[in-house]
C-alpha positions as a Markdown table, in Angstrom:
| # | Residue | x | y | z |
|---|---|---|---|---|
| 1 | Unk | 5.4 | 5.7 | -84.8 |
| 2 | Unk | 6.7 | 8.1 | -82.2 |
| 3 | Unk | 8.0 | 7.0 | -78.8 |
| 4 | Unk | 8.0 | 9.3 | -75.8 |
| 5 | Unk | 9.3 | 8.6 | -72.3 |
| 6 | Unk | 8.0 | 10.2 | -69.1 |
| 7 | Unk | 9.9 | 9.2 | -66.0 |
| 8 | Unk | 9.8 | 10.1 | -62.4 |
| 9 | Unk | 11.2 | 8.4 | -59.3 |
| 10 | Unk | 8.3 | 5.9 | -59.2 |
| 11 | Unk | 6.6 | 5.6 | -62.6 |
| 12 | Unk | 7.9 | 5.1 | -66.1 |
| 13 | Unk | 5.3 | 6.0 | -68.8 |
| 14 | Unk | 5.7 | 5.1 | -72.4 |
| 15 | Unk | 3.6 | 7.0 | -74.9 |
| 16 | Unk | 3.4 | 5.5 | -78.4 |
| 17 | Unk | 1.9 | 7.6 | -81.1 |
| 18 | Unk | 0.9 | 6.0 | -84.3 |
| 19 | Unk | 0.3 | 7.5 | -87.7 |
| 20 | Unk | -3.4 | 6.8 | -87.4 |
| 21 | Unk | -3.6 | 9.3 | -84.5 |
| 22 | Unk | -4.2 | 6.5 | -82.0 |
| 23 | Unk | -2.2 | 7.0 | -78.9 |
| 24 | Unk | -1.3 | 4.0 | -76.8 |
| 25 | Unk | -0.1 | 4.4 | -73.3 |
| 26 | Unk | 2.1 | 2.0 | -71.4 |
| 27 | Unk | 2.6 | 2.5 | -67.7 |
| 28 | Unk | 5.5 | 0.8 | -66.0 |
| 29 | Unk | 5.3 | 1.2 | -62.3 |
| 30 | Unk | 8.6 | 0.8 | -60.5 |
| 31 | Unk | 8.1 | 0.1 | -56.8 |
| 32 | Unk | 11.0 | 0.8 | -54.5 |
| 33 | Unk | 11.7 | -2.0 | -52.2 |
| 34 | Unk | 11.2 | -1.2 | -48.5 |
| 35 | Unk | 14.2 | -0.9 | -46.3 |
| 36 | Unk | 14.7 | -3.8 | -43.9 |
| 37 | Unk | 13.8 | -3.4 | -40.2 |
| 38 | Unk | 17.5 | -3.7 | -39.3 |
| 39 | Unk | 18.3 | -0.7 | -41.5 |
| 40 | Unk | 15.3 | 1.4 | -40.4 |
| 41 | Unk | 15.9 | 0.7 | -36.7 |
| 42 | Unk | 19.7 | 0.8 | -36.8 |
| 43 | Unk | 20.1 | 4.0 | -34.8 |
| 44 | Unk | 16.9 | 3.8 | -32.7 |
| 45 | Unk | 17.0 | 3.1 | -29.0 |
| 46 | Unk | 13.6 | 2.4 | -27.4 |
| 47 | Unk | 14.5 | 1.6 | -23.8 |
| 48 | Unk | 13.7 | -1.4 | -21.6 |
| 49 | Unk | 10.5 | -3.2 | -22.3 |
| 50 | Unk | 10.2 | -1.6 | -25.8 |
| 51 | Unk | 11.3 | -2.6 | -29.3 |
| 52 | Unk | 11.7 | -0.8 | -32.6 |
| 53 | Unk | 9.0 | -1.5 | -35.2 |
| 54 | Unk | 8.6 | -0.2 | -38.8 |
| 55 | Unk | 5.4 | 1.7 | -39.5 |
| 56 | Unk | 3.4 | 1.4 | -42.8 |
| 57 | Unk | 5.2 | 4.6 | -43.9 |
| 58 | Unk | 8.5 | 2.9 | -43.4 |
| 59 | Unk | 9.3 | 5.0 | -40.3 |
| 60 | Unk | 10.7 | 3.6 | -37.0 |
| 61 | Unk | 8.5 | 3.6 | -33.9 |
| 62 | Unk | 8.9 | 2.2 | -30.4 |
| 63 | Unk | 6.3 | -0.3 | -29.2 |
| 64 | Unk | 6.0 | -2.6 | -26.2 |
| 65 | Unk | 7.8 | -5.8 | -26.7 |
| 66 | Unk | 5.4 | -8.4 | -28.2 |
| 67 | Unk | 7.0 | -11.4 | -26.5 |
| 68 | Unk | 10.1 | -12.0 | -24.4 |
| 69 | Unk | 12.5 | -14.9 | -24.8 |
| 70 | Unk | 11.5 | -17.8 | -22.6 |
| 71 | Unk | 14.6 | -17.9 | -20.3 |
| 72 | Unk | 13.9 | -18.0 | -16.6 |
| 73 | Unk | 15.7 | -15.7 | -14.2 |
| 74 | Unk | 13.0 | -14.6 | -11.7 |
| 75 | Unk | 13.0 | -11.1 | -10.4 |
| 76 | Unk | 10.8 | -9.3 | -7.9 |
| 77 | Unk | 9.2 | -6.0 | -9.1 |
| 78 | Unk | 8.7 | -2.9 | -6.9 |
| 79 | Unk | 5.0 | -3.6 | -7.2 |
| 80 | Unk | 5.4 | -6.8 | -5.3 |
| 81 | Unk | 4.9 | -9.1 | -8.3 |
| 82 | Unk | 7.3 | -11.8 | -9.4 |
| 83 | Unk | 8.4 | -11.9 | -13.0 |
| 84 | Unk | 10.0 | -14.7 | -15.0 |
| 85 | Unk | 12.8 | -12.4 | -16.1 |
| 86 | Unk | 13.9 | -8.8 | -16.5 |
| 87 | Unk | 12.3 | -8.6 | -19.9 |
| 88 | Unk | 8.8 | -9.6 | -18.6 |
| 89 | Unk | 9.1 | -6.9 | -15.8 |
| 90 | Unk | 9.9 | -4.1 | -18.2 |
| 91 | Unk | 7.3 | -5.3 | -20.7 |
| 92 | Unk | 4.6 | -5.2 | -18.0 |
| 93 | Unk | 5.7 | -1.7 | -17.1 |
| 94 | Unk | 5.4 | -0.7 | -20.7 |
| 95 | Unk | 1.9 | -2.3 | -21.2 |
| 96 | Unk | 0.5 | -0.9 | -17.9 |
| 97 | Unk | 2.2 | 2.5 | -18.1 |
| 98 | Unk | 3.4 | 2.1 | -14.5 |
| 99 | Unk | 6.9 | 2.7 | -13.1 |
| 100 | Unk | 8.1 | -0.8 | -12.1 |
| 101 | Unk | 11.7 | -1.3 | -11.0 |
| 102 | Unk | 13.6 | -4.4 | -10.0 |
| 103 | Unk | 13.4 | -4.8 | -6.2 |
| 104 | Unk | 15.7 | -7.8 | -6.0 |
| 105 | Unk | 16.5 | -11.0 | -7.8 |
| 106 | Unk | 14.4 | -14.1 | -7.2 |
| 107 | Unk | 10.8 | -14.4 | -6.1 |
| 108 | Unk | 9.1 | -11.7 | -4.0 |
| 109 | Unk | 9.1 | -12.4 | -0.3 |
| 110 | Unk | 5.6 | -13.0 | 1.1 |
| 111 | Unk | 4.5 | -10.2 | 3.3 |
| 112 | Unk | 3.2 | -11.8 | 6.5 |
| 113 | Unk | 1.1 | -9.2 | 8.2 |
| 114 | Unk | -1.5 | -10.1 | 10.8 |
| 115 | Unk | -3.1 | -6.7 | 10.5 |
| 116 | Unk | -4.2 | -5.1 | 7.3 |
| 117 | Unk | -2.9 | -1.6 | 6.7 |
| 118 | Unk | -6.1 | 0.3 | 6.3 |
| 119 | Unk | -6.2 | 3.8 | 4.9 |
| 120 | Unk | -6.7 | 6.5 | 7.5 |
| 121 | Unk | -9.8 | 8.7 | 7.4 |
| 122 | Unk | -8.7 | 11.9 | 5.8 |
| 123 | Unk | -10.2 | 15.1 | 4.2 |
| 124 | Unk | -8.9 | 15.3 | 0.7 |
| 125 | Unk | -8.7 | 18.6 | -1.2 |
| 126 | Unk | -11.8 | 17.6 | -3.1 |
| 127 | Unk | -13.8 | 17.0 | 0.2 |
| 128 | Unk | -12.6 | 20.3 | 1.6 |
| 129 | Unk | -13.5 | 22.2 | -1.6 |
| 130 | Unk | -16.9 | 20.5 | -1.7 |
| 131 | Unk | -17.8 | 21.5 | 1.8 |
| 132 | Unk | -16.5 | 25.1 | 1.2 |
| 133 | Unk | -18.6 | 25.4 | -2.0 |
| 134 | Unk | -21.7 | 24.2 | -0.2 |
| 135 | Unk | -21.3 | 26.8 | 2.5 |
| 136 | Unk | -20.8 | 29.6 | 0.0 |
| 137 | Unk | -23.9 | 28.5 | -2.0 |
| 138 | Unk | -25.9 | 28.5 | 1.2 |
| 139 | Unk | -24.7 | 32.0 | 2.2 |
| 140 | Unk | -25.3 | 33.4 | -1.2 |
| 141 | Unk | -29.0 | 32.5 | -0.9 |
| 142 | Unk | -29.2 | 34.9 | 2.0 |
| 143 | Unk | -27.8 | 37.9 | 0.1 |
| 144 | Unk | -30.6 | 40.5 | -0.3 |
| 145 | Unk | -30.1 | 43.3 | -2.7 |
| 146 | Unk | -31.0 | 46.9 | -1.7 |
| 147 | Unk | -34.6 | 47.8 | -2.4 |
| 148 | Unk | -36.2 | 51.2 | -2.8 |
| 149 | Unk | -36.9 | 51.7 | 0.8 |
| 150 | Unk | -35.1 | 48.8 | 2.5 |
| 151 | Unk | -31.4 | 48.3 | 2.8 |
| 152 | Unk | -30.3 | 44.8 | 1.8 |
| 153 | Unk | -27.4 | 42.7 | 3.0 |
| 154 | Unk | -24.3 | 41.8 | 1.2 |
| 155 | Unk | -22.1 | 38.7 | 1.5 |
| 156 | Unk | -19.7 | 40.2 | 4.0 |
| 157 | Unk | -22.5 | 41.4 | 6.3 |
| 158 | Unk | -24.0 | 37.9 | 6.4 |
| 159 | Unk | -20.7 | 36.4 | 7.3 |
| 160 | Unk | -20.2 | 39.0 | 10.1 |
| 161 | Unk | -23.6 | 38.1 | 11.5 |
| 162 | Unk | -22.8 | 34.4 | 11.7 |
| 163 | Unk | -19.3 | 35.2 | 13.0 |
| 164 | Unk | -20.7 | 37.1 | 15.9 |
| 165 | Unk | -23.4 | 34.5 | 16.6 |
| 166 | Unk | -20.9 | 31.6 | 17.0 |
| 167 | Unk | -17.9 | 33.5 | 18.5 |
| 168 | Unk | -17.5 | 32.9 | 22.2 |
| 169 | Unk | -16.2 | 36.4 | 22.8 |
| 170 | Unk | -12.6 | 36.2 | 21.8 |
| 171 | Unk | -13.2 | 37.5 | 18.2 |
| 172 | Unk | -12.0 | 34.3 | 16.8 |
| 173 | Unk | -13.6 | 31.0 | 15.6 |
| 174 | Unk | -11.9 | 27.8 | 16.6 |
| 175 | Unk | -12.6 | 24.4 | 15.0 |
| 176 | Unk | -15.6 | 23.6 | 17.2 |
| 177 | Unk | -17.2 | 27.0 | 16.7 |
| 178 | Unk | -16.6 | 26.8 | 12.9 |
| 179 | Unk | -18.2 | 23.3 | 12.9 |
| 180 | Unk | -21.2 | 24.6 | 14.8 |
| 181 | Unk | -21.5 | 27.4 | 12.3 |
| 182 | Unk | -21.4 | 24.9 | 9.4 |
| 183 | Unk | -23.9 | 22.6 | 11.1 |
| 184 | Unk | -26.3 | 25.5 | 11.2 |
| 185 | Unk | -27.4 | 24.2 | 7.8 |
| 186 | Unk | -27.9 | 20.4 | 7.8 |
| 187 | Unk | -27.7 | 20.1 | 4.0 |
| 188 | Unk | -24.2 | 21.6 | 3.9 |
| 189 | Unk | -22.6 | 18.9 | 6.1 |
| 190 | Unk | -23.8 | 15.8 | 4.3 |
| 191 | Unk | -20.4 | 14.6 | 3.1 |
| 192 | Unk | -20.7 | 10.9 | 2.3 |
| 193 | Unk | -17.3 | 9.8 | 1.2 |
| 194 | Unk | -17.2 | 6.8 | 3.5 |
| 195 | Unk | -19.6 | 3.8 | 4.0 |
| 196 | Unk | -20.1 | 4.3 | 7.8 |
| 197 | Unk | -21.6 | 7.3 | 9.4 |
| 198 | Unk | -18.9 | 7.6 | 12.1 |
| 199 | Unk | -16.2 | 8.0 | 9.5 |
| 200 | Unk | -18.3 | 10.7 | 7.8 |
| 201 | Unk | -18.6 | 12.6 | 11.1 |
| 202 | Unk | -14.9 | 12.4 | 11.5 |
| 203 | Unk | -14.4 | 13.5 | 7.9 |
| 204 | Unk | -16.6 | 16.6 | 8.6 |
| 205 | Unk | -14.4 | 17.6 | 11.5 |
| 206 | Unk | -11.2 | 17.0 | 9.5 |
| 207 | Unk | -12.5 | 19.2 | 6.7 |
| 208 | Unk | -13.3 | 22.0 | 9.1 |
| 209 | Unk | -9.7 | 21.8 | 10.2 |
| 210 | Unk | -8.7 | 21.9 | 6.6 |
| 211 | Unk | -10.8 | 25.0 | 6.1 |
| 212 | Unk | -9.1 | 26.7 | 9.0 |
| 213 | Unk | -5.7 | 25.8 | 7.7 |
| 214 | Unk | -6.7 | 27.3 | 4.3 |
| 215 | Unk | -6.7 | 30.9 | 5.6 |
| 216 | Unk | -5.1 | 30.8 | 9.0 |
| 217 | Unk | -2.3 | 33.3 | 8.4 |
| 218 | Unk | -0.8 | 33.3 | 11.8 |
| 219 | Unk | -1.1 | 29.5 | 12.3 |
| 220 | Unk | -3.0 | 29.7 | 15.6 |
| 221 | Unk | -5.7 | 27.3 | 14.4 |
| 222 | Unk | -8.3 | 30.0 | 14.9 |
| 223 | Unk | -9.9 | 32.4 | 12.4 |
| 224 | Unk | -10.3 | 36.1 | 12.9 |
| 225 | Unk | -13.1 | 37.7 | 10.9 |
| 226 | Unk | -10.8 | 38.7 | 8.1 |
| 227 | Unk | -9.4 | 35.2 | 7.9 |
| 228 | Unk | -13.0 | 33.8 | 8.0 |
| 229 | Unk | -14.0 | 36.2 | 5.2 |
| 230 | Unk | -11.0 | 35.3 | 3.1 |
| 231 | Unk | -11.7 | 31.6 | 3.5 |
| 232 | Unk | -15.2 | 31.8 | 2.2 |
| 233 | Unk | -14.8 | 34.5 | -0.5 |
| 234 | Unk | -16.5 | 33.1 | -3.6 |
| 235 | Unk | -13.7 | 34.4 | -5.9 |
| 236 | Unk | -10.9 | 32.8 | -3.8 |
| 237 | Unk | -9.2 | 29.8 | -5.4 |
| 238 | Unk | -7.8 | 27.5 | -2.8 |
| 239 | Unk | -4.1 | 26.6 | -3.4 |
| 240 | Unk | -3.2 | 23.2 | -4.7 |
| 241 | Unk | -0.8 | 21.7 | -2.1 |
| 242 | Unk | 1.4 | 18.8 | -2.7 |
| 243 | Unk | 3.2 | 16.5 | -0.2 |
| 244 | Unk | 7.0 | 16.1 | -0.4 |
| 245 | Unk | 9.0 | 13.0 | 0.3 |
| 246 | Unk | 12.6 | 12.3 | -0.5 |
| 247 | Unk | 12.9 | 15.2 | -3.0 |
| 248 | Unk | 9.7 | 14.2 | -4.8 |
| 249 | Unk | 6.3 | 15.9 | -4.8 |
| 250 | Unk | 3.1 | 13.9 | -4.6 |
| 251 | Unk | -0.4 | 14.8 | -5.6 |
| 252 | Unk | -3.4 | 14.9 | -3.2 |
| 253 | Unk | -4.4 | 11.2 | -2.7 |
| 254 | Unk | -1.0 | 9.7 | -3.1 |
| 255 | Unk | -0.1 | 6.8 | -0.7 |
| 256 | Unk | 3.0 | 5.5 | 0.9 |
| 257 | Unk | 3.8 | 2.7 | 3.4 |
| 258 | Unk | 5.6 | 3.1 | 6.7 |
| 259 | Unk | 6.0 | -0.4 | 8.3 |
| 260 | Unk | 2.5 | -1.7 | 8.8 |
| 261 | Unk | 0.9 | 1.7 | 8.6 |
| 262 | Unk | -0.4 | 3.5 | 5.5 |
| 263 | Unk | 0.0 | 7.2 | 4.9 |
| 264 | Unk | -1.9 | 9.3 | 2.4 |
| 265 | Unk | -1.4 | 12.8 | 1.1 |
| 266 | Unk | -4.3 | 15.0 | 2.0 |
| 267 | Unk | -4.4 | 18.8 | 1.6 |
| 268 | Unk | -0.6 | 19.0 | 1.5 |
| 269 | Unk | 0.0 | 16.8 | 4.6 |
| 270 | Unk | 0.9 | 13.2 | 5.1 |
| 271 | Unk | -1.7 | 11.5 | 7.3 |
| 272 | Unk | -0.9 | 8.1 | 8.7 |
| 273 | Unk | -2.6 | 5.3 | 10.6 |
| 274 | Unk | -1.2 | 4.6 | 14.0 |
| 275 | Unk | -1.2 | 0.8 | 14.3 |
| 276 | Unk | 1.3 | -1.0 | 16.5 |
| 277 | Unk | 3.6 | -3.1 | 14.3 |
| 278 | Unk | 5.0 | -6.4 | 15.5 |
| 279 | Unk | 8.5 | -7.4 | 14.7 |
| 280 | Unk | 7.3 | -9.4 | 11.7 |
| 281 | Unk | 5.2 | -6.5 | 10.5 |
| 282 | Unk | 8.2 | -4.2 | 10.8 |
| 283 | Unk | 9.8 | -6.3 | 8.0 |
| 284 | Unk | 7.3 | -4.9 | 5.6 |
| 285 | Unk | 9.2 | -1.7 | 5.6 |
| 286 | Unk | 11.3 | -1.1 | 2.5 |
| 287 | Unk | 14.4 | -0.9 | 4.5 |
| 288 | Unk | 13.8 | -4.5 | 5.5 |
| 289 | Unk | 15.9 | -4.2 | 8.7 |
| 290 | Unk | 13.4 | -6.1 | 10.8 |
| 291 | Unk | 13.5 | -3.5 | 13.6 |
| 292 | Unk | 10.3 | -2.2 | 15.2 |
| 293 | Unk | 10.1 | 1.6 | 15.3 |
| 294 | Unk | 9.6 | 3.2 | 18.8 |
| 295 | Unk | 6.8 | 5.7 | 19.3 |
| 296 | Unk | 9.4 | 8.5 | 19.3 |
| 297 | Unk | 10.9 | 7.2 | 16.0 |
| 298 | Unk | 7.4 | 7.0 | 14.5 |
| 299 | Unk | 6.6 | 10.6 | 15.4 |
| 300 | Unk | 9.9 | 11.7 | 13.9 |
| 301 | Unk | 9.1 | 9.7 | 10.7 |
| 302 | Unk | 5.7 | 11.4 | 10.3 |
| 303 | Unk | 7.3 | 14.8 | 11.0 |
| 304 | Unk | 9.8 | 14.0 | 8.3 |
| 305 | Unk | 7.0 | 13.3 | 5.9 |
| 306 | Unk | 5.5 | 16.7 | 6.5 |
| 307 | Unk | 8.8 | 18.6 | 6.7 |
| 308 | Unk | 8.9 | 20.0 | 3.2 |
| 309 | Unk | 5.5 | 20.5 | 1.6 |
| 310 | Unk | 4.8 | 22.1 | -1.8 |
| 311 | Unk | 2.1 | 24.7 | -2.3 |
| 312 | Unk | 0.9 | 25.7 | -5.8 |
| 313 | Unk | -1.5 | 28.7 | -6.1 |
| 314 | Unk | -4.0 | 28.5 | -8.9 |
| 315 | Unk | -5.4 | 31.6 | -10.5 |
């Protein structure tokens, strides 16, 4: 009988060979014991609300804490929600993917507001771009290619025709003239972002202003023909503007609160409601100083919101 050994890091194989040419195999599997969680996660830091876990491959990974210890030390989150303790707050932030910070210890103070802070009616970048695309599609249907015996009309010539039709003689289109031009085609102006018709009419006017701002190079809130042409060129990609506040940039549609008024980022500008806040409503402000802002302070606050805007051009 002959005895052979084949060994690797996991398996020991014994091969027995008999004189009768009958080979017998014995397989001895040596399974390495997995390392303990304390050893695998010894040098792993997962951050608040997360804990280290060992994967099936024996590798460390950070997951949201499964359960917090049941001690009670209530804290108020920046989302206005009261948590049993710090662990519960950070666990909720991990599970929801939101940035939640500790506002203060104890239960959140109830916000007593007699007036609801409704969102202002605004023209978002998506609304402005939708209106612009509809106008371009309408104008492109009027383009006529040159024929054998008849000269056609190109996109610029069609725009010049409408520009002259709605210009009052100063060779510029203001917001009312541009709105009249757009309303020339009723199907173009059917923006229905709001439930009531009055808000949609206001939205239409706001988007006209947003179109003017898009290509108004000299900031006079009027469009020369060249600016009018640049605004509606089919190959022009409108810039993606962001709103700035306290050294941070905010995407179109972002919201913030100023006392009882709500502000939203639209086309690179902060637009706020203009509700009169009572002394109790003034306490809603994050500064919590209980003082009501004067009209002058309010104007300065909105101007500060729009002081440093961010503009990103897309190709």
